[in-house]
Phi, psi and omega in degrees: 000128178259124182243139172267172178305320183299317180294331182277344184301326179295338177280334177289320178297316181303313181301316179299328180277352186233036168118338181280147172267334174220148177218125185229134171282137175227155172279123181304333173299339177267356172285123188273127176245153180200150184290331183289340184301310179291336175297324177299324175294307187295322184242065183165343182239128182291350182265000181310125173079002185254009180213149175297341181266006181241157172301148010272009185274355184255165181296145177288167176304324181293315178296321175300317178300314175300319176300307182304318185290350176270356181248156178249341182214146175213162180239122176268122180253142180227142175220132171269127186229173178282199187284348178287107184296349178259002179287335182337226194236068183254312188283314184306310178303315185292316178301318179294319174310310181296316180298316177295313181302309183295340177269010173104359176274076192294343181271355183307131177210138189247152169227141181251212182233136176070181182287161180282140182233021182294323180245147177297321172222133186293149184267027173310145001273006176294160176299153182308135182284339186224059181297337181284348183235329183290127177228149173283159176283162174304317180299321181291341179261005176087025177266128177280095188292319181305303183293329179294311182292314183298328182294337178252013173082020177262147185283140171197113179238161179294135173278119184271334180221161180296340180266003179285152167284161186214159174262136178236149184228151173223157182224131178238113176284132185255298180203000000 
């Protein structure tokens, strides 16, 4: 299915009505990937290696770049949230992926924000208990979310304290 910007605008509206504060069409070639991003997970996150949705179980930045390059359009979602790092952007991208898929965009695939919280404890090494809804974060796939968001004029600054509000992002690859 080939979609022009006009045909996809209804999905931007859908995202805004379903949790996103901003929804922007982007060219997947402008999504920035880098090798250092997953290192931030490995050397900085207490959940590293403890979930199907975290490295080392997620695509490397090289694999993500190859994936991004097979798409012509994506939707970048933004949500401003309070200090809870898991409040973020998990459900809206997955829900939008499903809406797009059911409308004929069979390649639709989503990435969210932060670690997966579907299970109290991930059932590794068994298969994921929620493969229909679990998605890795953009960061877990080697995407430089800061550079990607800033390139389209969306806000993203370093969170300095646990009580700071934050910006969360999700990406839905469309076709």
